[in-house]
GUZAKE-862422 format. One line per field, with one value per residue (C-alpha): residue number from 1; residue in one letter; chain; x, y, z. Coordinates in nm, 4 decimals. Layout:
// GUZAKE-862422
seq <- (NUM/...)
type <- (a/...)
mol <- (A/...)
px <- (X/...)
py <- (Y/...)
pz <- (Z/...)
END
This chain:
// GUZAKE-862422
seq <- (1/2/3/4/5/6/7/8/9/10/11/12/13/14/15/16/17/18/19/20/21/22/23/24/25/26/27/28/29/30/31/32/33/34/35/36/37/38/39/40/41/42/43/44/45/46/47/48/49/50/51/52/53/54/55/56/57/58/59/60/61/62/63/64/65/66/67/68/69/70/71/72/73/74/75/76/77/78/79/80/81/82/83/84/85/86/87/88/89/90/91/92/93/94/95/96/97/98/99/100)
type <- (x/x/x/x/x/x/x/x/x/x/x/x/x/x/x/x/x/x/x/x/x/x/x/x/x/x/x/x/x/x/x/x/x/x/x/x/x/x/x/x/x/x/x/x/x/x/x/x/x/x/x/x/x/x/x/x/x/x/x/x/x/x/x/x/x/x/x/x/x/x/x/x/x/x/x/x/x/x/x/x/x/x/x/x/x/x/x/x/x/x/x/x/x/x/x/x/x/x/x/x)
mol <- (A/A/A/A/A/A/A/A/A/A/A/A/A/A/A/A/A/A/A/A/A/A/A/A/A/A/A/A/A/A/A/A/A/A/A/A/A/A/A/A/A/A/A/A/A/A/A/A/A/A/A/A/A/A/A/A/A/A/A/A/A/A/A/A/A/A/A/A/A/A/A/A/A/A/A/A/A/A/A/A/A/A/A/A/A/A/A/A/A/A/A/A/A/A/A/A/A/A/A/A)
px <- (11.2612/11.2875/11.5941/11.3739/11.1367/11.2766/11.4192/11.1439/11.2955/11.1537/10.8699/11.0655/11.1360/10.9729/11.2664/11.3881/10.9543/10.9993/11.3296/11.2022/10.8677/11.0380/11.2717/10.9430/10.7564/11.1090/11.1856/10.7902/10.9014/11.1937/10.8744/10.6424/10.8859/11.0330/10.6684/10.6452/10.9094/10.7786/10.4113/10.5142/10.8249/10.5069/10.2235/10.5115/10.4217/10.0205/10.1049/10.3336/10.0309/9.7737/10.0251/10.0029/9.6581/9.6523/9.7805/9.6021/9.2473/9.1185/9.2025/9.0159/8.7304/8.6917/8.7111/8.4568/8.2143/8.2688/8.1802/7.8813/7.7502/7.8233/7.6511/7.3111/7.3370/7.4385/7.4096/7.4836/7.8076/7.9307/7.8600/8.0586/8.3639/8.3520/8.3265/8.6551/8.8390/8.7824/8.8874/9.1900/9.2646/9.2181/9.4333/9.7165/9.7450/9.8001/10.0443/10.2193/10.2325/10.3180/10.6162/10.7618)
py <- (6.0942/6.4533/6.4778/6.4827/6.7907/7.1637/7.3298/7.6014/7.9394/8.1320/8.4378/8.7685/8.9891/9.3188/9.5060/9.2840/9.3062/9.6982/9.6708/9.4518/9.6691/10.0411/9.9119/9.7637/10.1301/10.2914/10.0562/10.1830/10.5888/10.5002/10.3451/10.5808/10.8601/10.6212/10.6805/11.0252/11.1317/10.8666/11.0066/11.4012/11.2764/11.0783/11.3593/11.5943/11.6817/11.7285/12.0395/12.1512/12.1611/12.2527/12.5809/12.7170/12.7449/12.9150/13.1514/13.2026/13.1617/13.5861/13.6012/13.2785/13.3558/13.7143/13.5309/13.3017/13.5613/13.7224/13.4020/13.3821/13.6616/13.5908/13.2630/13.4320/13.6387/13.4013/13.0296/12.8639/13.0541/12.9548/12.5901/12.6465/12.7626/12.5206/12.2284/12.4221/12.4331/12.1151/11.9662/12.1170/12.0112/11.6640/11.7547/11.9416/11.6326/11.3402/11.5756/11.6037/11.1904/11.1874/11.3725/11.1621)
pz <- (10.7266/10.9206/10.6344/10.3953/10.5174/10.4440/10.7319/10.8887/10.9247/11.2068/11.1325/11.0163/11.3260/11.4034/11.2612/11.0206/10.8389/10.9258/10.7172/10.4124/10.4258/10.4281/10.1728/9.9207/9.9685/9.8886/9.5594/9.5056/9.4733/9.2889/9.0478/9.0523/8.9989/8.6709/8.5659/8.5893/8.4237/8.0505/8.0743/8.0995/7.8594/7.5935/7.6826/7.6238/7.2539/7.3891/7.6127/7.3996/7.1637/7.4251/7.5118/7.1730/7.1038/7.4591/7.3171/7.0722/7.2697/7.3033/6.8732/6.8345/7.0541/6.8725/6.5169/6.6457/6.7085/6.3851/6.2420/6.4441/6.3376/6.0009/6.0348/6.1170/5.8365/5.5684/5.6927/5.3472/5.3435/5.6651/5.5077/5.2419/5.4075/5.6534/5.4176/5.1913/5.5788/5.6464/5.2554/5.3465/5.7024/5.5428/5.1904/5.4817/5.7105/5.3879/5.2846/5.6120/5.6263/5.2493/5.4107/5.6446)
END
């Protein structure tokens, strides 16, 4: 009857348990490094676009100020220009999709 029961293993010693935990921690560190690298690769286009936008930060502020002053004087012309810009951006996006 005792042959049917699996043999009980003694609990691991303190040093064995510590070695297992250290190995597990090291594996988790490796996995984190791999995932961080994948994340950086995936977000690289967004970061590059943000850096490109930040290069033109001062001119964009100046352009925004000029547009704000013009819109205060002639609000209808700004609305007309903004509609044209939105239509142009949508047209450009559609053209890029078609050319892919």
